[in-house]
C-alpha positions in Angstrom: 117.7 76.5 90.2 120.7 77.5 92.2 124.2 77.9 91.1 126.5 75.5 92.9 130.3 75.5 93.3 133.1 73.7 95.0 135.6 75.9 96.9 139.0 74.7 97.9 139.3 77.3 100.6 137.0 77.4 103.6 134.3 80.0 103.4 131.6 81.3 105.8 127.8 80.9 105.2 126.2 84.4 105.2 123.0 83.1 106.9 124.2 80.8 109.8 127.8 82.3 109.9 129.2 78.7 110.1 132.2 77.6 108.1 131.5 75.6 105.0 133.7 72.6 104.6 135.7 72.2 101.4 133.5 69.4 99.8 130.2 70.9 100.8 127.8 72.3 98.2 127.2 76.0 98.5 125.1 78.7 96.7 125.8 82.2 95.5 123.6 85.0 96.8 124.5 87.4 93.9 122.2 90.2 92.7 121.0 88.3 89.6 119.5 85.5 91.7 116.3 87.4 92.3 114.1 84.4 93.2 116.6 83.1 95.7 116.9 86.6 97.3 113.2 86.9 97.3 112.8 83.7 99.4 115.6 84.6 101.7 114.3 88.2 102.4 110.8 86.7 102.9 112.3 84.7 105.7 114.9 87.2 107.0 113.9 90.7 105.9 116.5 92.3 108.2 119.5 90.5 106.5 121.9 92.8 104.5 123.6 91.0 101.6 125.7 94.0 100.6 127.9 93.8 103.7 130.2 91.2 102.2 131.2 90.8 98.6 129.9 87.7 96.8 127.9 86.3 99.7 127.3 82.5 99.7 125.0 80.1 101.7 125.5 76.5 102.8 123.4 73.6 101.6 121.7 73.2 105.0 120.5 76.8 105.1 119.2 76.6 101.5 117.2 73.4 102.2 115.8 75.1 105.3 114.8 78.2 103.4 113.1 76.1 100.7 111.1 74.1 103.3 110.1 77.3 105.2 109.0 79.1 102.1 106.9 76.1 100.9 105.4 75.9 104.4 104.5 79.6 104.4 102.9 79.2 100.9 100.9 76.2 102.3 99.8 78.4 105.3 98.6 81.1 102.9 96.6 78.6 100.9 95.1 77.1 104.2 94.2 80.6 105.4 92.3 81.2 102.2 90.5 77.9 102.6 89.6 78.8 106.3 88.4 82.2 105.2 86.1 80.6 102.6 84.7 78.3 105.3 84.0 81.3 107.5 81.9 82.7 104.6 79.8 79.6 104.9 77.1 81.3 106.9 76.7 84.0 104.1 76.8 81.3 101.4 74.3 79.1 103.2 71.9 82.1 103.4 72.4 82.8 99.7 71.9 79.1 98.6 69.0 78.5 101.0 70.9 75.9 103.1 67.7 75.5 105.2 66.7 73.1 102.4 69.6 70.8 103.4 68.7 68.0 105.8 69.6 64.5 106.7 67.4 61.5 106.1 67.9 57.8 106.7 69.6 56.2 103.8 67.4 53.2 103.7 64.7 55.4 102.2 66.9 56.1 99.2 66.4 54.0 96.2 69.2 53.7 93.7 68.3 55.6 90.5 67.7 53.7 87.2 70.5 55.7 85.6 72.9 54.1 88.1 71.5 50.7 87.4 72.5 51.1 83.8 76.1 51.1 84.9 75.8 48.6 87.8 73.4 45.9 86.5 73.9 43.6 89.5 73.1 46.2 92.2 69.7 45.6 93.9 67.0 48.2 93.5 66.7 48.9 97.2 69.4 49.0 99.9 69.2 45.9 102.1 70.6 47.7 105.2 70.7 51.3 106.3 73.9 53.2 105.7 75.1 56.4 107.3 73.1 59.6 107.1 73.0 61.2 103.7 73.3 65.0 103.3 71.4 66.6 100.4 71.5 69.9 98.4 68.0 70.7 97.5 69.2 73.1 94.8 70.4 70.1 92.8 70.6 66.3 93.0 73.9 66.2 94.9 74.1 64.1 98.0 76.9 62.8 100.3 77.4 61.1 103.6 80.0 63.7 104.7 79.2 67.2 105.7 82.6 68.6 104.7 82.0 67.4 101.1 78.7 69.1 101.1 80.4 72.3 102.3 82.8 72.2 99.4 79.9 71.6 97.0 78.1 74.7 98.4 81.3 76.8 97.8 81.6 75.6 94.3 77.9 76.3 93.8 78.5 79.8 95.1 81.3 80.3 92.5 78.9 78.9 89.8 76.2 81.4 90.9 78.7 84.3 90.7 79.6 83.1 87.1 75.9 82.9 86.2 75.5 86.5 87.2 77.9 87.5 84.5 75.4 86.3 82.0 72.3 87.7 83.7 74.1 91.0 84.6 72.8 90.7 88.1 74.9 92.6 90.7 73.5 92.2 94.2 76.6 93.4 96.1 76.4 97.3 96.2 78.8 99.9 97.7 77.2 102.2 100.3 79.5 105.1 99.4 79.3 105.2 95.6 77.4 103.6 92.7 79.7 100.6 92.4 78.0 97.2 92.4 79.4 93.7 91.7 78.3 90.2 91.1 80.6 88.8 93.8 81.2 89.7 97.4 85.0 89.5 96.8 84.8 92.2 94.1 82.9 94.5 96.5 85.6 94.0 99.3 88.4 94.8 96.9 86.5 97.9 95.7 86.0 99.1 99.3 89.8 99.4 99.7 89.6 102.3 97.2 87.6 104.3 99.7 89.6 103.2 102.8 93.0 103.5 101.0 94.0 100.1 102.4 96.8 98.3 100.5 97.4 95.1 102.4 99.5 93.3 99.7 103.1 94.6 99.9 106.3 93.8 98.0 109.2 92.7 100.3 111.8 93.9 97.8 110.6 97.4 96.9 108.0 99.9 98.2 105.2 98.7 95.9 101.9 97.9 97.6 98.4 97.2 96.2 94.8 96.6 97.2 94.7 93.4 95.1 96.7 90.2 95.5 96.7 89.6 91.7 98.4 93.0 91.1 101.1 92.1 93.6 101.7 88.7 91.9 102.1 90.5 88.6 104.4 93.1 90.1 106.7 90.3 91.6 107.3 89.0 88.1 109.2 92.3 87.4 111.7 91.3 90.1 111.9 87.6 89.1 111.9 88.3 85.3 109.2 85.7 84.8 107.0 86.2 81.8 104.6 83.2 81.7 102.1 84.6 79.2 103.4 83.9 75.7 102.1 84.8 72.2 101.6 81.7 70.0 102.1 83.7 66.8 105.3 85.7 67.5 108.0 85.8 70.2 106.2 88.3 72.5 105.9 87.3 76.1 104.7 89.4 79.1 104.0 89.3 82.8 100.2 89.7 82.7 97.3 88.1 80.8 95.8 91.6 80.1 99.0 92.6 78.3 98.9 89.5 76.2 95.2 90.0 75.2 96.0 93.5 74.1 99.0 92.2 72.1 96.9 89.5 70.4 94.6 92.2 69.0 97.5 93.4 66.9 97.5 90.1 65.1 93.7 90.0 64.6 93.4 93.8 64.0 90.4 93.6 66.3 89.8 97.0 68.0 87.2 96.2 70.6 87.1 99.6 72.3 85.3 102.1 70.1 84.4 105.8 70.6 80.6 106.4 70.5 81.2 110.0 69.3 83.7 109.7 66.5 85.3 106.8 64.5 88.2 106.3 66.8 88.8 102.7 68.0 91.7 101.0 69.9 92.8 97.7 71.1 93.3 99.1 74.6 90.7 100.4 77.0 93.2 102.8 78.5 93.8 104.5 75.1 90.0 104.9 74.6 89.6 106.5 78.1 92.4 109.0 77.2 90.7 109.7 73.8 87.4 110.4 75.4 89.0 113.3 77.3 89.4 115.1 74.0 85.6 115.1 73.7 84.9 116.0 77.3 87.7 118.6 77.5 88.9 117.0 80.8 92.6 117.8 81.6 93.3 116.0 84.8 97.1 116.4 84.7 97.9 119.9 85.9 101.3 121.7 86.4 101.8 123.0 89.9 104.0 125.9 88.7 101.9 127.4 85.9 98.4 127.1 84.4 99.3 124.3 82.0 97.1 121.2 82.0 96.9 118.2 79.7 94.9 115.0 79.1 98.2 113.0 79.1 100.5 112.4 82.0 103.5 112.1 79.5 102.8 115.6 78.2 102.8 117.0 81.7 106.1 115.3 82.5 107.6 116.8 79.3 106.2 120.3 80.2 107.7 120.2 83.7 111.1 119.8 82.1 110.7 123.3 80.6 110.5 124.7 84.1 113.5 122.7 85.3 115.5 123.3 82.1 116.4 119.6 82.1 117.2 118.1 78.7 117.7 114.4 79.4 117.8 113.2 75.8 121.2 113.7 74.2 122.5 113.0 70.7 125.6 110.8 70.7 126.9 112.3 67.4 126.6 116.0 68.0 125.9 118.4 71.0 122.1 118.4 70.5 120.0 117.7 73.6 116.2 118.0 74.2 113.4 117.2 76.6 111.5 114.9 74.3 112.5 111.4 73.1 110.6 112.0 69.8 112.7 115.1 69.1 115.9 113.2 69.6 114.6 110.5 67.3 113.9 113.1 64.6 117.4 114.6 65.2 119.1 111.2 64.7 117.3 110.8 61.3 119.1 114.0 60.1 122.4 112.2 60.7 121.3 108.9 59.2 119.2 110.4 56.4 116.5 107.9 57.2 112.9 108.8 56.4 110.8 105.9 57.6 107.3 107.3 56.9 106.4 107.2 53.2 103.3 108.4 51.4 101.6 105.5 49.4 100.2 108.0 46.8 103.3 110.1 45.9 107.0 110.0 46.6 106.8 112.1 49.7 108.7 110.7 52.7 109.4 112.1 56.1 111.0 111.4 59.5 107.7 112.0 61.4 104.4 110.2 61.5 102.6 113.5 62.3 104.1 115.2 59.2 102.9 112.3 57.1 99.4 112.5 58.4 99.3 116.2 57.5 100.6 115.4 54.1 98.0 112.8 53.4 95.3 115.4 54.0 96.7 117.3 51.0 95.7 114.4 48.8 92.3 113.9 50.3 91.6 117.6 50.5 90.1 117.1 53.9 90.2 120.1 56.3 88.9 119.0 59.6 89.7 122.1 61.6 87.2 124.9 60.9 87.0 128.5 62.2 83.5 129.2 63.7 83.8 132.9 62.9 84.9 133.0 59.3 85.3 130.5 56.4 88.9 129.6 57.3 89.6 125.9 57.6 92.8 123.9 57.9 94.1 120.3 58.0 96.1 121.1 61.2 94.9 122.2 64.6 97.9 124.4 65.2 97.1 126.4 62.1 93.6 127.0 63.3 94.9 128.1 66.7 97.2 130.6 65.0 94.4 131.8 62.8 92.0 132.4 65.8 94.5 134.9 67.2 93.6 137.1 64.2 90.1 137.3 65.5 91.1 137.7 69.2 94.0 140.0 68.5 96.2 137.9 70.8 99.9 138.3 70.3 101.5 136.1 73.0 105.1 136.1 71.5 106.9 139.3 72.6 110.4 140.6 71.9 112.4 141.3 75.1 114.4 144.0 73.3 111.8 146.2 71.6 108.0 146.4 71.5 107.5 143.9 68.7 105.0 141.2 69.4 103.4 138.5 67.1 100.7 135.9 67.0 103.3 133.3 65.8 106.5 132.0 67.4 108.2 131.7 64.0 107.6 135.4 63.3 109.3 136.3 66.6 112.3 134.1 65.8 112.7 135.8 62.5 112.3 139.2 64.1 115.0 138.4 66.7 117.5 138.0 63.9 117.2 141.8 63.1 118.7 142.4 66.6 121.3 139.7 66.4 122.1 140.3 62.7 122.0 136.5 62.1 121.4 135.3 58.6 121.5 131.6 58.7 120.1 130.9 55.2 123.1 131.2 52.8 123.2 130.6 49.0 125.9 128.1 47.9 126.1 129.7 44.4 126.5 133.4 45.2 127.1 135.5 48.3 123.4 136.0 49.1 122.3 135.3 52.7 119.0 136.0 54.5 117.4 135.9 57.9 114.2 134.4 56.4 113.8 131.0 54.7 111.1 132.3 52.4 113.3 135.0 51.0 116.1 132.4 50.5 113.8 130.1 48.6 112.7 133.0 46.4 116.3 133.9 45.7 117.3 130.3 44.7 114.6 130.4 42.0 116.7 133.1 40.3 119.5 130.5 39.9 117.3 127.6 38.9 115.0 129.7 36.7 111.9 128.1 38.3 108.7 130.2 38.1 106.1 128.2 40.0 103.4 131.0 40.1 101.4 131.0 36.9 98.6 133.2 35.6 95.5 131.2 34.7 94.5 133.8 32.1 97.7 134.5 30.1 101.2 132.9 29.9 102.7 135.1 32.6 104.6 133.3 35.3 106.9 134.5 38.1 109.0 133.5 41.1 106.9 135.1 43.9 103.2 135.0 44.8 103.2 138.7 45.3 104.3 139.3 41.7 101.5 137.1 40.5 99.0 139.0 42.7 100.1 142.3 41.2 99.9 140.9 37.7 96.3 139.6 38.2 95.3 143.2 38.9 96.1 144.1 35.3 93.4 141.6 34.2 90.8 142.6 36.8 91.5 146.3 36.8 91.6 146.3 40.6 93.8 149.0 42.1 94.1 148.2 45.8 96.4 151.1 46.9 94.6 154.4 47.1 95.9 157.9 48.0 94.1 159.4 51.0 94.5 163.0 49.7 93.5 162.7 46.0 91.7 160.2 43.8 94.9 158.5 42.7 95.0 154.7 43.0 97.4 152.0 41.7 98.1 148.3 41.9 101.4 148.4 43.8 102.5 149.8 47.1 105.7 151.1 45.7 103.8 153.2 43.1 101.7 154.7 45.8 104.8 155.7 47.8 106.2 157.5 44.7 102.9 159.3 44.2 102.8 160.4 47.9 106.0 162.4 47.4 104.1 164.8 45.2 101.9 165.8 48.2 104.7 165.8 50.8 107.3 167.4 48.6 109.8 164.7 49.7 112.7 164.1 47.4 114.0 160.6 46.8 117.6 159.9 48.0 
């Protein structure tokens, strides 16, 4: 367990401060010896191991520390046993110990079942033995009262277990609706009301209201992972984590939503999902009105106020406040597109993008407007659409009066002020501030005409051209003069007509 060494030079024990002779075994107290440090700090919490570099301890001190640590653990176990015995009065009431009494043993006749094993034993006892103590709840008897006490405690545990099957919960909290099938469960619950956390870590500031939680926490310091998966190499510090992991192998999702089809292998995930139905957003920003159902989302939001961007690309200067954004950025360098559609050749760097794409195949549009017939396969599209009804335009230009219902429109507008035209053609000198215009221009080089008329053979490179063409079939003339009866199918034709009324001459 401990690392030993033999030093030629004389060194000093960090604990007893005595010199260690050359041939004596000694032990390093380095930072990676967490269990050794844990036992030492448990005995001497005031000791500072950072005062001297590479501190060591002599064999005598280490043996003493081991003995004291084992003794303290034995004391804790004994204290638990004594505490259980103090509960005897409560247990006796519960198990009707009034039915326990002593009778002379000469009245006891050995049962026939016992005679089947011991053929030579006489049917009746020839001479009286010591007093026998009985449990009238079962056939148990003994000549020692301490053994009967242990039996009663085990019976109490059995009764607590039976209540799990009967769903009986006799122990009730007088402050809330909580109830339990065991007194210990109620005592642990009461600490939530009192705020008491008696179980404290002697290495860090962690404290808990439950001993089991402290034991699990200590494994983080020791590195111990006793719970191992028998299918893969996964190991963890708690049984609950292992149970959740095993469901990945069985695909068993025990926790199901009673409102929609959602299910999960973890109860915590189901609890967070239910907040979507209830609308509860318990995590709130203390700077603005933002609130979220997820703590992670709130932490990311707070970074917008602080301006902090902790996630940095090690290839370029890109940095961001979300790990997922950095991951997507790295994919642009590697060209990796991990998420692939199993229907077509589409692949992407984001799971969310793939989910939206899949809806194109299914035709499913879950998000519907409750005012008009609009529906979409994305929640963000529905939110943007709703602003048409409300007239909300939250994205405002800080240079002019322009405002928009969409952030993308504002970004495009800002390029008019900056003169930026990031979309450049690699064939000719064309450049544009809008991606849509750039895509339309590229079709002139490729000859692609994706917009086709379903009545005749006409096809074109823009949706607007197709819309104008369709008016020739329908006879619709959407653009009307507000002075005379003139109407036409294009806005440009109406502008030319209006010059007749205004007398304006074209440049």
